[in-house]
N, C-alpha and C positions, 0 to 999 in steps of 0.2 A: 432582350438582347439590347446589349450597348451598340449603338451603330457607331461604327467605325468612321463616318465621316464627320463626326462632330466632335471627335475626343480633342482635349485639350492639352496632352501629355505623348511624350514621343519615347517611343521606345529608345532611342539611339541616344548618346549627346551629342550635342550643336555648341561645339566651346563659342564665346564671343571674341571675334578678330580685332585688335584696333587699329583702325584706319588714322595712319599718319601722311603727311607729306601733301594732302589734297591740293590740286592744283586752283581751283577755283569753287565757291562757295557763293551760294547766290541766297540771301537770307531775308525772308518776308518779313515787312514790318507791321503786318497785321492792324490794329487801330493803335498802334502805337506811332509819336510824333517824332522823327530824327533831329539830331539835334542841329544846329545851325551849321555845324563845324564839319559834318558830315558831307564831303563833296567829291566830286569825280578828281581822280591824280591824289587824292591824301593817302598820304600811308596811315595805317591803324596796326597795332598790336594786339594780340590775339587777347579779348577779354577787356577791350576799350570798349566803352558805354557808346552805342550808335543810336538809342531810341528810347526814348522814355512813354509809358503808358501814365494814362490820367488817373487809373483806380488804382487804388493801394494794394488790392486785392493781386494783381496781374502783374508780372514779373517782366520788368527792361531790358533789352537785346543789347548783345554784345557781338565783337568780331570773335568768330570763331578759329581764323586763322592769323598770323601775322600777313602782311601785303598791303597794298595799293589799291582804291576804290577803282575800280574797271568800270562799272557801270552803274547807274541813281536813278532811279523813277521813284514816282507816288507811291508803288505797291513794293518796292525790293528795292537791296543792295547788293552790288556782285563786286565781293573782292577777289583778285588775282593773287595766288600768293608768291610773296616774297620778303625773305628774310629779314629782320630788321639791321640798320648798319652797325657796326661795333665801333667801341672806342678804343683809345691806346691801349689800355686794361685787357683788351678783350671781351667785355662785355656790352650787350646790347644798350642800344644807348638812341634817341631820337636826333636826327641830322638836323641843321640850322634852320633845312627849310622847311620842314615837317613841322606839323601840328602835336596839339599836347595828346592826342589820339594814339600817337604812335611811342610816346612812355611806355617802358614797362607796366604792367600793372602789379600793383603787392597785394598779398592776402591780406585778407581782414582778421581779426578777431573775433570770436563771439563770446571769449569771457566777460561775464558782469555784465552781459546785457541785460535788461528785464524783457517779460514778454513784447511787451509793446515796439522796442527798441530793435529785438531779435528779429522781429516781424518787418519793420521798415528794412532792417539792412539783408534780409534776403528777399526782400522785394525788387531793392536795387543790384541784387548780385544774379538776377532772372528767373527767381522761383516764385510759381504763382501761388500763393500762403495763403488763400481762402480755405482750400482742403482741409488745411491743419489746425486753422484756427477758428473752424466753425462749434460753436457750443454745442456737446452731446456727452448721452449717458454712457454709446456701446461707441467706439471708434473700431472699426473691422480695416484690416488688409489684406486686400483680396489679391492673394499667392497664384491665381491661375492664370492662363494664359487668355487673355481676351477672346481670341477668335481662333477657330481649325488652322492649322497652318505655322501660326506663331510659334514661337519654340523658345522664346529668353526667358523665363518667369524662372526655369528649372536650372538652366544657368546659371543667373542671376543667386539662387539661392543655394547653389553648389558649392559657386567659387568664390562670388562676390559677398559674402556676407559682411565681412567688416563694414563695408559702405554700406550695407544696409542699416546693420548696426548704429552706425553714424548718422545717418537718419532718421533712426527710429529714437534716439536720444534727442533728436532738437526737436520730435513729432513731442516728446515728453514737457517741453520747456515752454512748449507753442500751446498744447492742450491740456486741458484737466480733468481730461475723461476720465471716472472713476473705472474704467473697464476698458482694456485692450483687446481685440481678438486679432490672431493670424489665422485666415482661410487657405488651408493647404489644401492640395489635391490628395486624393487617398492613396496613402503608402508614402506621404512628404513626411520627413522626421526632423525639418527644421524648426528653430527656436528663437524668440527674444526673449531676456532677461524684462518682465513686468508685464507681458503678453500671454492669452491664454491661446488654444490649438484649437480649431473646431475641422475636422477634415473632411469636405464635399465632393463628392463624383465629380471627374473634370469629365463631364460630357455642357456641349456648349448645349442652351444659352445659361446653365448654371453660372458662369462667369460675369455677368451681366448685373447690374444693380440691383434693381430689384428683384428677381429669383434669388439673389445670392443673400441679400437681406432677407428674405424670408426664410431662404433655409436653417441660418443661423438664429435669427429671434426667433421663428415660427409665428410671425407676425406680418399681415396683409401690407399694412402700413405703418410703418414709425417714423415719429418727426425728429425724436432724439439719436438717433445713427447715422454716424458719419460714415462713409465706405471710401477707402484712396485705394488706388492701383499700387502694386509695387512697384513699377519704373517710375511711379512719383517719389516714393521714397528712396528709389535709388539715386535720383536726380539730387534729392535734398541732400543725401549723403556725399555726393560726388563735391557741393560746394562746401558741405559740412567739413569733411578731410581736408580740401585744400585753402578753404579760404578765398577762394576765387570764383569769379561770375561762371555759369554753366554754360558750357560750349557745347557739349557731347550729348548725345540722345543713342541710347539703344534701341537696336529695332532687328527684326527680323526680314531679311529683305531677299526675295527669290530663294528662300528657303535656307537662307546662313545668316547667322546671327552677327550683327556687326555693333561697335562702338566707335561713331561717327560724329566727325565735328559737324553741328549744326548748320543747313544750308548746303551739306553736299548734293549736287545736284544728282536725278534719278538716273540719267546717263552715264556719271562715274561709277555708279554700281553693275550698270549692263557693261560696261568696260570690264572693271574689275572681273568679273562672271565669264565675259567671252559672249554675252547674248548678243544676239542680230536679232530683231524685231522682223517680223513679215507683214505685208498687209493682214488685215484681220485682227492681229495679235492685240491683246488689250495691257496694260499696266495699270494698277490698281493702287492708289494711295489709303493705306488701312488693310482693314482684313477683306477676306473675302464675301464676308456674310452683310458687312457693314457700310465698306470701303468703298470708294467712287472712283471712277474712273478720269485719270489725267490726261489734256491733250496736248501737255508741253514737257518732254525730258528734261529741260533746264531747270525745272520745279526741284525748290531744295528743301531736305528734310529739315521737317518744324520740331518743336520741343512734345507736340503732341500727337507725331507720325511714330507709331512705333509696329509699322509694317510695309513691307511694299511689297505687291503679291504681282506674279506676270503669268498672265491669262492666256495659253497657244490657242488662236484659232479654231474653231470647233470640238475644242476641250465640255464647252458645256453648251447646252441650248439656248438658243437666241430668243431674248425676250421679244413679245409683240403686242401687239392692243390685241389680242385674242379675244372673245366673249368667253364669260365664267361659266363651264363647265355641270356648277352645283353639284361636285364631288363633294365637298366637303373637307375635303384633305385639308386645307389651312386653316379649320376651326380644330379639329386633332391637335394640330403643334401649336398652337398658340400660346405660348408661356402667361398671357395674362389675360387667356379665356374670352378674348374679345369675336367678332366674326369677321376677318379680313376680307371674305367673300363679299359681305354689303359693304363695308368700309371702302373697299377698290370699286366696286361699281358706283357708289355715291358721289367719290373724287372722279373716277372718267368723266361722268357727266357733269361737275361742278356742282354738286346738291350740296356744297360744304356744310352747311347747318345740318343735314341728316347726317353728316361723319359727327359732327358736336356730341348728336344725341346716341353715335354708337360709342361713344366713349374714346374718341381717336388719340384724346390728351395721354390714355393711358397705353399708348404704342411706345414699346420701346428699341423701335426701329431692328429689332435683332435678325430678320430676312430670313426668319424660317420658312414663313408662307409662300413667300415670292421663291424660295430655293425649292420645294415640296409641292408646288403648282406643276399638275400635270401638263394645262395649260399655256405655262409659259407666260401667265402676264405678269408686268411690272411693279408687282404689289408696292413693293418699298419706296419706288418712284411717287405711285400715286400719291400714297400716305404723308410725303412728305412734302408733295406740291400743297396738299389739303392744309397740312400744318401751316404752310407759309401763308397761305390763304384768309387763314384764320389768326393769323398772330401768334401760332404758339411754338414755341421752341424745337428745330428737328435735332437729332444726334448730332449732325456737321456742324450747326448753327453754335452749337454749345461749344464746341472747337474753336470757333474764330477767336483771337486775339490773345491766345495761350501761348 
C-alpha cells in the first residue's frame, strides 16, 4: 500500500502565480565574481550582467528586476525596484549619471550557433549547461516532483508545455544522445517529439537520480546516463523563448506555486500569504526531506531553490541525539540498501573511516531513515557531517555556485 506521506503528485491543481512588482531582491553571488561596475547606488536594468563564474559550465548572474543597488557585500547584492527612466519618446533609457548596467538588455538570437557557441551563449545568459552537454547514451528528463509537498511539475506539464518544448529543442542541439526519455508519474499524458515515455510510480524517493535511473534502465550503475529535472528544462525554455538572461525561478512556496524573480526574499513570500512566524516555527529552504532550515528571512530565491517549506512548531518530532534503539526501521526503508543505523553511530562518535567502509559515499541523502527513526536521531545531519570530514560531496554542496 502506498504511503500518502511520500506521494509526489497532488489530486488538485495548483496554478503557478507569476509574481511581478517585487520591491527588493537579494541575489547570492555564490562562487561568481561581481563586475567592477557593480557598486552601491548604481542603477541596473533587468537582465544586466552582475557577476561571472569562472567555469564554462556554470551560468553567470543577472539583475532580476529594474532598480538601484541598495546593498552590496562579498556574498550578495540587494536591488531595490525602481523603474528605468524614460527618454523623450517614452522608452526606457539610461540617464547620463547611470552606467552601462542601466541600459535595457537586448535579446540574443540562437539561430546558426553551433553546439560550442550555443553553450557559451547560454552560460552568459545564466544557464548551467553541464547537465545538458554531458555525453551520454540515454538522456532522462525527470518529470516527478522532487519531494513530497512540491507541486510545480504537474502545472508545468499541463500549462507550460510550449516553454518545455523550447527548452527541449535546445537540449537536442546541445546533446547528441541517441535516446531521450520523459519519466512521467503514472497516469501522466505529456509528450515531447523525439523522446520516449516511461511512467514511474510517484512515490518518494523514486524522484531522486539513483532510484529513478534504476527504474528506467533496470541497472544499478550506469555511467552513460544523464538525468535532468524538469525545472532545468523549463529554465532553459524561458531563455530559449525570450533570448534574454534567466531572471526567474519556478518554486513551490508554502504550498503554492510561483514564478518569481530570482532573489525574491523569503519574507516577501511570507507577506504575500499572510504568514506570521511564531517562536519555534521553522522555514526550510528546499524540500521537507532534504532541505535545510534557514536562519534569515531576507535570504533570496536562487536558481536551484524550487521549494520553501513552512514547518509549524510541534508539527513534527524534535530531532535529538538519542541513542539508537536497534529497531532496524531505517535499514528497511533505505533505497540504497545501506545500514543507516551503523553509519549514524560511526558518524556520531567520529569514526569516519568506518563510515567510509560502510559505503557512506553511496548515501543519496534522501532523508527516509531520519523520517522513519522512532528515536528521532538526526541521521541526515550525521551523514552530511561525516561526508564533509571525509571530503565527500553532499547534496547541499552540489548546489553551491549554481
